[in-house]
N, CA, C and O atoms as a GROMACS GRO file, in nm:
protein
  440
    1MET      N    1   1.828   0.344   1.990
    1MET     CA    2   1.683   0.336   2.025
    1MET      C    3   1.668   0.258   2.149
    1MET      O    4   1.697   0.144   2.186
    2GLY      N    5   1.608   0.368   2.202
    2GLY     CA    6   1.551   0.325   2.361
    2GLY      C    7   1.430   0.269   2.339
    2GLY      O    8   1.371   0.262   2.231
    3ILE      N    9   1.385   0.218   2.473
    3ILE     CA   10   1.271   0.192   2.520
    3ILE      C   11   1.142   0.298   2.486
    3ILE      O   12   1.034   0.265   2.438
    4ARG      N   13   1.187   0.441   2.527
    4ARG     CA   14   1.089   0.556   2.491
    4ARG      C   15   1.047   0.558   2.360
    4ARG      O   16   0.932   0.553   2.316
    5ASP      N   17   1.171   0.567   2.291
    5ASP     CA   18   1.136   0.562   2.137
    5ASP      C   19   1.058   0.467   2.094
    5ASP      O   20   0.959   0.502   2.029
    6ILE      N   21   1.081   0.329   2.117
    6ILE     CA   22   0.997   0.221   2.089
    6ILE      C   23   0.866   0.245   2.126
    6ILE      O   24   0.789   0.208   2.038
    7ILE      N   25   0.793   0.308   2.256
    7ILE     CA   26   0.678   0.305   2.282
    7ILE      C   27   0.647   0.414   2.207
    7ILE      O   28   0.531   0.390   2.174
    8GLU      N   29   0.679   0.529   2.155
    8GLU     CA   30   0.670   0.648   2.113
    8GLU      C   31   0.604   0.600   1.954
    8GLU      O   32   0.501   0.640   1.900
    9GLY      N   33   0.674   0.531   1.921
    9GLY     CA   34   0.676   0.446   1.763
    9GLY      C   35   0.566   0.373   1.770
    9GLY      O   36   0.520   0.350   1.659
   10LYS      N   37   0.503   0.327   1.861
   10LYS     CA   38   0.411   0.247   1.852
   10LYS      C   39   0.281   0.314   1.882
   10LYS      O   40   0.173   0.271   1.843
   11LYS      N   41   0.298   0.418   1.949
   11LYS     CA   42   0.184   0.497   1.980
   11LYS      C   43   0.142   0.589   1.847
   11LYS      O   44   0.030   0.634   1.821
   12GLN      N   45   0.237   0.599   1.788
   12GLN     CA   46   0.227   0.703   1.670
   12GLN      C   47   0.200   0.612   1.550
   12GLN      O   48   0.156   0.668   1.450
   13TRP      N   49   0.222   0.464   1.545
   13TRP     CA   50   0.168   0.374   1.438
   13TRP      C   51   0.045   0.350   1.481
   13TRP      O   52  -0.032   0.327   1.388
   14ARG      N   53  -0.018   0.346   1.620
   14ARG     CA   54  -0.136   0.316   1.605
   14ARG      C   55  -0.248   0.428   1.595
   14ARG      O   56  -0.368   0.422   1.568
   15ALA      N   57  -0.157   0.538   1.628
   15ALA     CA   58  -0.285   0.655   1.582
   15ALA      C   59  -0.285   0.661   1.422
   15ALA      O   60  -0.389   0.713   1.380
   16HIS      N   61  -0.218   0.633   1.348
   16HIS     CA   62  -0.193   0.611   1.218
   16HIS      C   63  -0.301   0.515   1.186
   16HIS      O   64  -0.390   0.561   1.114
   17VAL      N   65  -0.314   0.398   1.221
   17VAL     CA   66  -0.393   0.242   1.214
   17VAL      C   67  -0.549   0.334   1.217
   17VAL      O   68  -0.635   0.340   1.129
   18ALA      N   69  -0.544   0.398   1.351
   18ALA     CA   70  -0.673   0.450   1.358
   18ALA      C   71  -0.753   0.556   1.241
   18ALA      O   72  -0.868   0.552   1.197
   19ARG      N   73  -0.661   0.631   1.218
   19ARG     CA   74  -0.685   0.724   1.100
   19ARG      C   75  -0.742   0.635   0.954
   19ARG      O   76  -0.817   0.662   0.859
   20VAL      N   77  -0.671   0.534   0.991
   20VAL     CA   78  -0.713   0.461   0.828
   20VAL      C   79  -0.819   0.378   0.860
   20VAL      O   80  -0.876   0.344   0.757
   21LYS      N   81  -0.877   0.325   0.976
   21LYS     CA   82  -0.977   0.241   0.987
   21LYS      C   83  -1.119   0.364   1.013
   21LYS      O   84  -1.239   0.339   1.002
   22ALA      N   85  -1.055   0.500   1.051
   22ALA     CA   86  -1.191   0.630   1.022
   22ALA      C   87  -1.207   0.616   0.876
   22ALA      O   88  -1.325   0.645   0.855
   23LEU      N   89  -1.145   0.582   0.755
   23LEU     CA   90  -1.165   0.594   0.610
   23LEU      C   91  -1.294   0.540   0.586
   23LEU      O   92  -1.341   0.470   0.675
   24PRO      N   93  -1.369   0.560   0.471
   24PRO     CA   94  -1.446   0.503   0.424
   24PRO      C   95  -1.416   0.374   0.350
   24PRO      O   96  -1.323   0.380   0.269
   25PRO      N   97  -1.477   0.260   0.365
   25PRO     CA   98  -1.421   0.121   0.326
   25PRO      C   99  -1.352   0.105   0.207
   25PRO      O  100  -1.259   0.024   0.206
   26ASP      N  101  -1.384   0.174   0.095
   26ASP     CA  102  -1.324   0.174  -0.065
   26ASP      C  103  -1.199   0.247  -0.013
   26ASP      O  104  -1.105   0.204  -0.080
   27TYR      N  105  -1.159   0.332   0.069
   27TYR     CA  106  -1.038   0.399   0.095
   27TYR      C  107  -0.974   0.291   0.148
   27TYR      O  108  -0.878   0.238   0.093
   28GLN      N  109  -1.020   0.256   0.246
   28GLN     CA  110  -0.932   0.164   0.351
   28GLN      C  111  -0.867   0.030   0.279
   28GLN      O  112  -0.750  -0.005   0.295
   29ILE      N  113  -0.978  -0.049   0.184
   29ILE     CA  114  -0.894  -0.127   0.062
   29ILE      C  115  -0.806  -0.077  -0.029
   29ILE      O  116  -0.703  -0.132  -0.067
   30VAL      N  117  -0.844   0.016  -0.058
   30VAL     CA  118  -0.714   0.108  -0.158
   30VAL      C  119  -0.595   0.116  -0.062
   30VAL      O  120  -0.495   0.058  -0.103
   31TYR      N  121  -0.585   0.173   0.054
   31TYR     CA  122  -0.492   0.220   0.159
   31TYR      C  123  -0.410   0.061   0.146
   31TYR      O  124  -0.302   0.035   0.093
   32LYS      N  125  -0.476   0.000   0.194
   32LYS     CA  126  -0.414  -0.170   0.229
   32LYS      C  127  -0.322  -0.198   0.114
   32LYS      O  128  -0.201  -0.220   0.115
   33GLU      N  129  -0.428  -0.192  -0.008
   33GLU     CA  130  -0.317  -0.250  -0.134
   33GLU      C  131  -0.170  -0.184  -0.148
   33GLU      O  132  -0.061  -0.231  -0.183
   34MET      N  133  -0.219  -0.032  -0.098
   34MET     CA  134  -0.120   0.039  -0.179
   34MET      C  135   0.003   0.049  -0.041
   34MET      O  136   0.113   0.099  -0.066
   35GLN      N  137  -0.027   0.001   0.086
   35GLN     CA  138   0.071  -0.019   0.182
   35GLN      C  139   0.144  -0.146   0.131
   35GLN      O  140   0.266  -0.139   0.118
   36LYS      N  141   0.067  -0.284   0.096
   36LYS     CA  142   0.133  -0.391   0.076
   36LYS      C  143   0.238  -0.369  -0.054
   36LYS      O  144   0.343  -0.431  -0.066
   37TYR      N  145   0.194  -0.278  -0.140
   37TYR     CA  146   0.297  -0.273  -0.259
   37TYR      C  147   0.387  -0.192  -0.222
   37TYR      O  148   0.491  -0.196  -0.288
   38LEU      N  149   0.382  -0.119  -0.139
   38LEU     CA  150   0.535  -0.036  -0.079
   38LEU      C  151   0.606  -0.106  -0.029
   38LEU      O  152   0.724  -0.126  -0.059
   39PHE      N  153   0.525  -0.169   0.078
   39PHE     CA  154   0.606  -0.259   0.159
   39PHE      C  155   0.671  -0.346   0.067
   39PHE      O  156   0.781  -0.377   0.113
   40LYS      N  157   0.652  -0.389  -0.026
   40LYS     CA  158   0.732  -0.504  -0.102
   40LYS      C  159   0.840  -0.430  -0.236
   40LYS      O  160   0.943  -0.477  -0.286
   41VAL      N  161   0.757  -0.279  -0.271
   41VAL     CA  162   0.842  -0.242  -0.361
   41VAL      C  163   0.996  -0.188  -0.264
   41VAL      O  164   1.111  -0.198  -0.307
   42GLY      N  165   0.954  -0.132  -0.129
   42GLY     CA  166   1.061  -0.089  -0.042
   42GLY      C  167   1.156   0.028  -0.023
   42GLY      O  168   1.274   0.033   0.012
   43PRO      N  169   1.056   0.134  -0.060
   43PRO     CA  170   1.148   0.293  -0.079
   43PRO      C  171   1.206   0.297   0.040
   43PRO      O  172   1.144   0.271   0.143
   44VAL      N  173   1.319   0.326   0.038
   44VAL     CA  174   1.431   0.330   0.168
   44VAL      C  175   1.364   0.410   0.295
   44VAL      O  176   1.366   0.372   0.412
   45ASP      N  177   1.307   0.526   0.247
   45ASP     CA  178   1.244   0.638   0.377
   45ASP      C  179   1.132   0.584   0.368
   45ASP      O  180   1.058   0.682   0.357
   46LEU      N  181   1.056   0.478   0.365
   46LEU     CA  182   0.938   0.430   0.421
   46LEU      C  183   0.943   0.446   0.539
   46LEU      O  184   0.852   0.521   0.574
   47ALA      N  185   1.015   0.408   0.633
   47ALA     CA  186   1.017   0.374   0.741
   47ALA      C  187   0.972   0.492   0.845
   47ALA      O  188   0.917   0.472   0.954
   48ASP      N  189   1.009   0.632   0.783
   48ASP     CA  190   1.020   0.754   0.847
   48ASP      C  191   0.877   0.795   0.857
   48ASP      O  192   0.846   0.895   0.922
   49GLY      N  193   0.778   0.712   0.787
   49GLY     CA  194   0.649   0.757   0.816
   49GLY      C  195   0.570   0.838   0.753
   49GLY      O  196   0.449   0.829   0.773
   50GLN      N  197   0.627   0.942   0.655
   50GLN     CA  198   0.596   1.068   0.613
   50GLN      C  199   0.513   1.023   0.447
   50GLN      O  200   0.410   1.080   0.409
   51LEU      N  201   0.580   0.916   0.369
   51LEU     CA  202   0.479   0.887   0.277
   51LEU      C  203   0.337   0.840   0.329
   51LEU      O  204   0.238   0.877   0.266
   52LEU      N  205   0.324   0.771   0.425
   52LEU     CA  206   0.227   0.689   0.433
   52LEU      C  207   0.132   0.786   0.506
   52LEU      O  208   0.016   0.797   0.465
   53THR      N  209   0.167   0.847   0.595
   53THR     CA  210   0.078   0.986   0.669
   53THR      C  211   0.021   1.064   0.548
   53THR      O  212  -0.098   1.088   0.529
   54GLY      N  213   0.147   1.107   0.451
   54GLY     CA  214   0.090   1.176   0.349
   54GLY      C  215  -0.023   1.124   0.275
   54GLY      O  216  -0.108   1.208   0.244
   55ILE      N  217  -0.043   0.999   0.238
   55ILE     CA  218  -0.128   0.936   0.171
   55ILE      C  219  -0.233   0.924   0.235
   55ILE      O  220  -0.331   0.934   0.161
   56VAL      N  221  -0.271   0.897   0.398
   56VAL     CA  222  -0.430   0.915   0.448
   56VAL      C  223  -0.434   1.045   0.459
   56VAL      O  224  -0.542   1.084   0.415
   57ASP      N  225  -0.356   1.148   0.504
   57ASP     CA  226  -0.415   1.281   0.478
   57ASP      C  227  -0.478   1.320   0.340
   57ASP      O  228  -0.584   1.382   0.331
   58PHE      N  229  -0.392   1.273   0.219
   58PHE     CA  230  -0.455   1.299   0.101
   58PHE      C  231  -0.611   1.219   0.083
   58PHE      O  232  -0.704   1.275   0.025
   59PHE      N  233  -0.622   1.081   0.143
   59PHE     CA  234  -0.727   1.024   0.150
   59PHE      C  235  -0.862   1.110   0.242
   59PHE      O  236  -0.977   1.123   0.200
   60GLN      N  237  -0.824   1.145   0.338
   60GLN     CA  238  -0.900   1.221   0.469
   60GLN      C  239  -0.969   1.324   0.331
   60GLN      O  240  -1.082   1.310   0.284
   61GLU      N  241  -0.868   1.423   0.290
   61GLU     CA  242  -0.925   1.520   0.213
   61GLU      C  243  -1.034   1.500   0.124
   61GLU      O  244  -1.134   1.569   0.105
   62GLY      N  245  -0.987   1.365   0.059
   62GLY     CA  246  -1.069   1.320  -0.054
   62GLY      C  247  -1.189   1.286  -0.016
   62GLY      O  248  -1.282   1.347  -0.070
   63ALA      N  249  -1.218   1.195   0.072
   63ALA     CA  250  -1.340   1.149   0.154
   63ALA      C  251  -1.417   1.248   0.161
   63ALA      O  252  -1.524   1.252   0.100
   64ALA      N  253  -1.353   1.380   0.268
   64ALA     CA  254  -1.442   1.487   0.300
   64ALA      C  255  -1.503   1.569   0.220
   64ALA      O  256  -1.595   1.640   0.260
   65ALA      N  257  -1.444   1.569   0.059
   65ALA     CA  258  -1.487   1.609  -0.040
   65ALA      C  259  -1.617   1.555  -0.088
   65ALA      O  260  -1.709   1.628  -0.124
   66GLY      N  261  -1.623   1.410  -0.088
   66GLY     CA  262  -1.728   1.352  -0.122
   66GLY      C  263  -1.689   1.268  -0.265
   66GLY      O  264  -1.772   1.204  -0.331
   67LYS      N  265  -1.538   1.284  -0.301
   67LYS     CA  266  -1.467   1.191  -0.413
   67LYS      C  267  -1.471   1.059  -0.371
   67LYS      O  268  -1.458   1.034  -0.251
   68GLY      N  269  -1.488   0.968  -0.455
   68GLY     CA  270  -1.448   0.851  -0.460
   68GLY      C  271  -1.295   0.805  -0.475
   68GLY      O  272  -1.227   0.871  -0.553
   69VAL      N  273  -1.243   0.715  -0.417
   69VAL     CA  274  -1.094   0.703  -0.366
   69VAL      C  275  -1.013   0.687  -0.493
   69VAL      O  276  -0.892   0.706  -0.500
   70LEU      N  277  -1.120   0.637  -0.632
   70LEU     CA  278  -1.032   0.618  -0.787
   70LEU      C  279  -1.051   0.718  -0.837
   70LEU      O  280  -0.993   0.734  -0.944
   71GLU      N  281  -1.132   0.822  -0.790
   71GLU     CA  282  -1.115   0.949  -0.884
   71GLU      C  283  -1.001   1.045  -0.826
   71GLU      O  284  -0.956   1.145  -0.881
   72LEU      N  285  -0.961   0.988  -0.696
   72LEU     CA  286  -0.806   1.044  -0.657
   72LEU      C  287  -0.712   1.003  -0.722
   72LEU      O  288  -0.626   1.077  -0.769
   73ILE      N  289  -0.714   0.867  -0.735
   73ILE     CA  290  -0.588   0.808  -0.765
   73ILE      C  291  -0.561   0.770  -0.907
   73ILE      O  292  -0.453   0.782  -0.966
   74GLY      N  293  -0.690   0.716  -0.960
   74GLY     CA  294  -0.676   0.647  -1.097
   74GLY      C  295  -0.712   0.505  -1.092
   74GLY      O  296  -0.722   0.446  -0.984
   75PRO      N  297  -0.733   0.449  -1.204
   75PRO     CA  298  -0.769   0.322  -1.171
   75PRO      C  299  -0.667   0.187  -1.135
   75PRO      O  300  -0.698   0.074  -1.099
   76ASP      N  301  -0.526   0.250  -1.160
   76ASP     CA  302  -0.406   0.192  -1.159
   76ASP      C  303  -0.316   0.209  -1.020
   76ASP      O  304  -0.220   0.286  -1.019
   77VAL      N  305  -0.355   0.134  -0.902
   77VAL     CA  306  -0.292   0.168  -0.785
   77VAL      C  307  -0.156   0.153  -0.790
   77VAL      O  308  -0.088   0.240  -0.736
   78ALA      N  309  -0.099   0.055  -0.845
   78ALA     CA  310   0.038   0.043  -0.847
   78ALA      C  311   0.124   0.162  -0.928
   78ALA      O  312   0.236   0.205  -0.898
   79ALA      N  313   0.043   0.202  -1.039
   79ALA     CA  314   0.110   0.310  -1.097
   79ALA      C  315   0.090   0.420  -1.043
   79ALA      O  316   0.146   0.516  -1.095
   80PHE      N  317  -0.006   0.447  -0.905
   80PHE     CA  318   0.001   0.587  -0.838
   80PHE      C  319   0.096   0.585  -0.754
   80PHE      O  320   0.166   0.682  -0.726
   81CYS      N  321   0.106   0.455  -0.701
   81CYS     CA  322   0.206   0.418  -0.602
   81CYS      C  323   0.396   0.467  -0.654
   81CYS      O  324   0.483   0.534  -0.599
   82ASP      N  325   0.388   0.385  -0.793
   82ASP     CA  326   0.523   0.421  -0.854
   82ASP      C  327   0.532   0.574  -0.880
   82ASP      O  328   0.645   0.623  -0.887
   83GLY      N  329   0.423   0.655  -0.894
   83GLY     CA  330   0.458   0.789  -0.919
   83GLY      C  331   0.482   0.867  -0.810
   83GLY      O  332   0.539   0.976  -0.816
   84LEU      N  333   0.428   0.798  -0.672
   84LEU     CA  334   0.510   0.852  -0.522
   84LEU      C  335   0.617   0.845  -0.520
   84LEU      O  336   0.673   0.933  -0.454
   85ILE      N  337   0.694   0.752  -0.580
   85ILE     CA  338   0.802   0.712  -0.532
   85ILE      C  339   0.936   0.715  -0.640
   85ILE      O  340   1.053   0.677  -0.635
   86LYS      N  341   0.865   0.768  -0.720
   86LYS     CA  342   0.981   0.788  -0.845
   86LYS      C  343   1.096   0.832  -0.849
   86LYS      O  344   1.172   0.780  -0.930
   87ASP      N  345   1.137   0.922  -0.778
   87ASP     CA  346   1.226   0.976  -0.752
   87ASP      C  347   1.303   0.909  -0.590
   87ASP      O  348   1.408   0.956  -0.548
   88THR      N  349   1.249   0.829  -0.538
   88THR     CA  350   1.302   0.778  -0.413
   88THR      C  351   1.372   0.650  -0.422
   88THR      O  352   1.307   0.557  -0.470
   89PRO      N  353   1.536   0.619  -0.372
   89PRO     CA  354   1.592   0.524  -0.399
   89PRO      C  355   1.494   0.392  -0.300
   89PRO      O  356   1.443   0.407  -0.189
   90THR      N  357   1.494   0.298  -0.368
   90THR     CA  358   1.439   0.186  -0.318
   90THR      C  359   1.549   0.068  -0.255
   90THR      O  360   1.669   0.090  -0.270
   91TYR      N  361   1.516  -0.018  -0.207
   91TYR     CA  362   1.580  -0.145  -0.148
   91TYR      C  363   1.648  -0.220  -0.260
   91TYR      O  364   1.764  -0.262  -0.261
   92ALA      N  365   1.564  -0.230  -0.345
   92ALA     CA  366   1.594  -0.297  -0.486
   92ALA      C  367   1.701  -0.223  -0.566
   92ALA      O  368   1.792  -0.286  -0.621
   93ASP      N  369   1.692  -0.098  -0.573
   93ASP     CA  370   1.814   0.003  -0.613
   93ASP      C  371   1.931  -0.017  -0.541
   93ASP      O  372   2.045  -0.010  -0.586
   94ALA      N  373   1.891  -0.049  -0.399
   94ALA     CA  374   2.042  -0.024  -0.353
   94ALA      C  375   2.105  -0.218  -0.379
   94ALA      O  376   2.215  -0.266  -0.405
   95TYR      N  377   2.017  -0.255  -0.364
   95TYR     CA  378   2.081  -0.446  -0.405
   95TYR      C  379   2.151  -0.423  -0.523
   95TYR      O  380   2.270  -0.448  -0.541
   96GLN      N  381   2.064  -0.370  -0.613
   96GLN     CA  382   2.151  -0.382  -0.760
   96GLN      C  383   2.260  -0.284  -0.748
   96GLN      O  384   2.343  -0.302  -0.837
   97ALA      N  385   2.292  -0.180  -0.662
   97ALA     CA  386   2.378  -0.115  -0.661
   97ALA      C  387   2.476  -0.201  -0.642
   97ALA      O  388   2.575  -0.211  -0.714
   98SER      N  389   2.445  -0.280  -0.524
   98SER     CA  390   2.564  -0.340  -0.462
   98SER      C  391   2.606  -0.483  -0.533
   98SER      O  392   2.724  -0.518  -0.526
   99ILE      N  393   2.520  -0.560  -0.596
   99ILE     CA  394   2.560  -0.627  -0.685
   99ILE      C  395   2.632  -0.563  -0.800
   99ILE      O  396   2.736  -0.628  -0.809
  100SER      N  397   2.632  -0.487  -0.877
  100SER     CA  398   2.686  -0.441  -0.997
  100SER      C  399   2.837  -0.390  -0.977
  100SER      O  400   2.934  -0.401  -1.052
  101GLY      N  401   2.823  -0.327  -0.848
  101GLY     CA  402   2.945  -0.280  -0.807
  101GLY      C  403   2.983  -0.124  -0.796
  101GLY      O  404   3.096  -0.073  -0.791
  102LYS      N  405   2.861  -0.064  -0.793
  102LYS     CA  406   2.831   0.100  -0.773
  102LYS      C  407   2.811   0.131  -0.664
  102LYS      O  408   2.696   0.143  -0.620
  103TYR      N  409   2.929   0.154  -0.588
  103TYR     CA  410   2.948   0.206  -0.449
  103TYR      C  411   2.950   0.331  -0.417
  103TYR      O  412   2.994   0.372  -0.310
  104GLY      N  413   2.899   0.407  -0.513
  104GLY     CA  414   2.944   0.525  -0.478
  104GLY      C  415   3.089   0.607  -0.577
  104GLY      O  416   3.088   0.724  -0.613
  105PHE      N  417   3.199   0.507  -0.603
  105PHE     CA  418   3.276   0.531  -0.670
  105PHE      C  419   3.301   0.494  -0.816
  105PHE      O  420   3.227   0.409  -0.863
  106ASP      N  421   3.397   0.548  -0.895
  106ASP     CA  422   3.450   0.520  -1.023
  106ASP      C  423   3.528   0.384  -1.003
  106ASP      O  424   3.599   0.352  -0.908
  107GLU      N  425   3.495   0.311  -1.119
  107GLU     CA  426   3.585   0.223  -1.133
  107GLU      C  427   3.738   0.235  -1.135
  107GLU      O  428   3.809   0.139  -1.108
  108ARG      N  429   3.787   0.356  -1.168
  108ARG     CA  430   3.908   0.393  -1.157
  108ARG      C  431   3.958   0.436  -1.041
  108ARG      O  432   4.076   0.466  -1.021
  109ASP      N  433   3.866   0.441  -0.963
  109ASP     CA  434   3.900   0.464  -0.820
  109ASP      C  435   3.987   0.355  -0.736
  109ASP      O  436   4.077   0.378  -0.656
  110ARG      N  437   3.929   0.222  -0.779
  110ARG     CA  438   3.992   0.100  -0.722
  110ARG      C  439   4.115   0.068  -0.728
  110ARG      O  440   4.154  -0.036  -0.676
   0.00000   0.00000   0.00000
């Protein structure tokens, strides 16, 4: 990763944060809670930015339609986040696999 990649990544993140700040206050609060939860749970592909960008897109559409944020996601933020990442491997899954000896091969292959 070169310096240009780092600079471009920072520009993209700043643009993303500006989009979040443009959301209504209730959307911003829920987005920040979702972000904290997702950073804690740690889906492996979170770093590519598509999940968080998709959430902001979804929130912008909901705000434009005049809906409250809880009308969109329901009362349980964690459950909504879990639904988003249900088929996505997490760092916790990778860790569990590493300590249980599941490295992508059968015990008979040893």
